[in-house]
C-alpha positions as CSV (number, residue, x, y, z in Angstrom):
1,M,-16.2,0.4,12.5
2,E,-14.3,2.1,9.8
3,R,-15.3,1.7,6.2
4,L,-12.9,-0.8,4.2
5,R,-11.4,0.4,1.0
6,S,-11.8,-1.3,-2.5
7,P,-8.6,-2.4,-4.4
8,R,-9.4,0.7,-6.7
9,E,-9.3,2.8,-3.9
10,A,-6.4,1.4,-2.1
11,G,-4.4,1.7,-5.2
12,E,-5.3,5.3,-5.8
13,L,-3.9,5.9,-2.2
14,L,-0.6,4.0,-2.9
15,G,-0.2,5.3,-6.4
16,V,-0.7,1.7,-8.0
17,T,-3.2,-0.2,-10.0
18,P,-5.8,-2.9,-8.5
19,G,-3.8,-5.2,-10.7
20,T,-0.3,-4.5,-8.9
21,L,-2.2,-5.2,-5.6
22,A,-3.5,-8.5,-6.8
23,V,0.0,-9.6,-7.8
24,W,1.3,-8.5,-4.5
25,R,-1.3,-10.6,-2.8
26,A,-0.7,-13.6,-5.0
27,T,3.0,-13.5,-4.8
28,K,3.2,-12.1,-1.2
29,R,5.8,-9.6,-2.5
30,Y,5.0,-7.1,0.1
31,A,3.2,-7.6,3.8
32,L,0.3,-5.2,2.9
33,K,-2.4,-6.5,5.0
34,Y,-6.0,-7.1,3.3
35,V,-9.5,-8.4,4.5
36,K,-11.6,-11.1,2.6
37,V,-15.2,-10.3,2.6
38,G,-16.4,-13.3,0.8
39,R,-14.7,-13.2,-2.6
40,S,-14.1,-9.4,-2.2
41,V,-10.7,-8.1,-0.9
42,K,-10.9,-4.8,1.0
43,Y,-8.0,-2.9,2.9
44,R,-8.2,-0.9,6.0
45,L,-7.0,2.7,5.8
46,E,-4.7,2.1,8.9
47,D,-3.1,-0.9,7.1
48,L,-2.4,1.4,3.9
49,L,-1.0,4.1,5.9
50,A,1.3,1.8,7.9
51,F,2.5,0.2,4.6
52,A,3.2,3.5,3.0
53,T,5.0,4.8,6.1
54,A,7.2,1.4,6.7
55,N,8.0,1.7,2.9
56,T,9.1,5.5,3.0
57,K,12.5,5.9,2.1
58,P,14.9,8.8,2.9
59,G,15.1,11.2,0.2
60,S,18.4,12.9,-1.0
61,T,19.3,16.6,-0.8
62,G,19.4,16.9,-4.6
63,K,22.9,18.2,-4.5
64,G,24.7,15.0,-4.9
65,G,25.6,14.8,-1.3
66,K,24.1,12.9,1.8
67,A,20.7,14.2,3.4
68,K,21.5,15.7,6.7
């Protein structure tokens, strides 16, 4: 079984704070899956990567035009 990540580790991977992750869970703002272990919240790496991929937006060319 893979090692579950703490909110601190998950936040570091996504570039947000554990508090932001707590708000997302409470408000259901994003469909980021998590695992409850007793009172603890943990994240699977697979779910964190899927979340990042699903929320990746296309960038621009930096020249004021559309990306090709």
